[in-house]
C-alpha positions, -999 to +999 in steps of 0.1 A: +000+000+000+013+034-009+022+058+018+001+090+017+021+121+008+004+139+038-010+127+071-047+121+063-057+127+099-041+162+098-058+167+064-092+159+079-086+184+107-078+211+081-109+201+062-132+205+092-117+239+099-122+249+063-159+239+061-165+255+095-156+289+081-186+290+058-212+302+082-188+328+097-180+342+063-218+346+056-223+364+089-193+388+081-210+398+048-240+410+068-249+438+044-253+415+015-285+395+005-281+358+012-288+349-024-261+372-037-235+356-013-246+321-026-244+333-062-209+346-060-197+316-040-208+292-067-199+315-096-163+319-084-161+281-078-172+275-114-147+300-127-119+283-107-129+248-120-135+258-156-099+257-169-094+221-156-129+207-164-131+222-199-097+208-209-091+176-190-127+165-187-144+181-217-148+148-236-170+135-208-197+160-216-204+142-249-213+110-231-239+125-208-274+113-218-307+133-215-317+116-182-284+126-165-287+161-178-322+165-164-312+150-130-280+172-129-301+203-136-326+194-109-298+188-084-283+222-092-316+239-086-321+223-052-284+231-043-292+267-050-323+265-029-302+249-001-278+279-001-306+305-002-323+289+028-292+283+048-276+316+042-309+333+050-312+314+082-279+328+093-294+363+092-320+353+117-303+329+141-268+322+155-241+302+138-244+275+165-281+269+160-281+271+122-251+249+115-262+222+140-296+220+124-284+220+088-259+193+096-288+170+103-294+165+066-280+130+065-310+119+086-333+134+060-314+116+033-319+083+051-356+091+055-357+099+018-342+065+009-368+049+031-396+066+012-382+061-022-362+028-020-378+012+011-345+013+029-348-005+062-342+011+096-321-006+122-330-001+159-298+019+163-308+042+134-342+049+149-328+057+183-301+079+169-326+099+149-349+103+179-319+116+199-309+141+171-345+153+167-348+158+205-317+179+205-330+201+176-363+206+196-343+219+225-325+244+203-357+255+186-375+259+220-346+279+234-344+302+204-382+307+205-379+319+241-351+342+231-365+355+198-392+347+173-368+356+145-343+331+158-369+304+155-376+314+119-338+310+113-339+275+128-369+266+106-350+279+075-320+258+085-341+227+086-356+235+052-321+240+039-312+205+052-343+191+033-333+209+001-298+194+004-314+160+008-333+164-024-301+176-041-283+145-029-310+120-038-316+136-072-279+135-082-271+102-066-275+081-098-259+108-121-229+111-097-222+074-103-220+079-141-198+110-141-165+120-126-166+141-094-151+172-112-176+170-142-206+165-120-197+192-096-189+216-124-224+211-140-243+213-107-224+244-095-230+260-130-267+252-129-269+265-093-252+298-102-276+303-131-306+296-108-293+321-083-287+346-111-323+344-121-335+345-085-315+376-078-328+393-109-364+385-099-357+398-064-339+429-079-309+424-056-279+445-067-249+425-081-224+453-075-216+481-051-204+459-022-173+466-002-139+452-010-140+430+021-173+414+009-157+405-024-128+388-005-155+369+015-172+357-017-139+344-030-130+329+003-163+310+004-155+296-031-120+285-020-119+275+017-151+255+024-157+244-012-123+233-022-100+231+008-129+215+027-146+189+006-117+183-018-097+173+012-124+150+024-126+133-010-089+129-010-089+115+025-113+088+014-084+072-005-065+066+027-092+064+054-126+047+058-157+066+048-171+062+084-139+079+097-143+109+074-181+110+081-176+112+118-150+140+114-175+161+094-200+158+123-177+182+142-183+210+117-208+227+141-182+226+169-157+243+147-182+268+134-193+277+169-158+282+181-149+304+152-181+324+157-172+330+193-137+343+186-145+362+153-181+373+157-183+374+195-213+350+195-219+335+229-233+300+232-264+297+254-271+268+277-299+254+254-276+257+223-249+238+242-272+212+255-292+208+223-262+209+200-244+183+221-274+160+219-277+165+181-240+158+175-242+127+198-273+115+178-255+121+145-225+102+158-246+072+167-265+076+134-232+074+115-221+043+134-254+026+126-254+035+090-216+034+082-222+007+056-249+026+037-235+043+006-260+071+006-248+083+040-213+084+027-224+105-002-243+129+021-213+134+044-189+140+016-210+166-003-227+184+026-230+222+026 
């Protein structure tokens, strides 16, 4: 077996830190509409990928059939919806609450496979889902006591997790027929076009933002998108999918710590309690479904 050129466990830590920056960057761009932030994140990601995909992978486009094009387009639309809902949730609630709730999307993915493919539940899976849902209820209850707007943010984060679920389930079959780079390029491209149309309808301005916001847009395209999930995909060559999946569970922890030091966001007792319960439930859920391919896909492509 080949020796990895870099310690994969250190790589995973870097990946978790990278994806944990996403919510903080969105918060820092507080004078920018959520859909504009999402648009530039995906647009810049597409522009960065274009030179590689359109040269090394361009022949692959000729082999894409009509069905795969339709599914890829649908996946791109729902990915755009995911970002709109999640980034909007961050304008109403804290990083801790929003990231914890949106990280629950693998559970929705598993529920989706049950409804669509009659995937069976193990006892451990059911218990872990109940635990995670109980933790989310604590967060929602606490946010409602604190602010009605915070509860709206929590609800938007859950809707964002559901939109991500549809994105994953829609693109699951197509992803098997295309390389990761080609599929990602198509989906990001469709998402950026969807967001362009949405922003035009909402009449959000595309320009006139501060230089720091443009740096944030670019940072979102580079850090969580490439340094985060590219590293996770690379790590799968050297580590088991369950190891990588469990590492990604700690994204809410990293995001909450960064929000504390960078944004000055304090963690309330109910966020700490509810978040801990959700993460524990997700940890058990990953253990009980570590052999399920759909959960592996969900963890690798989250957020």
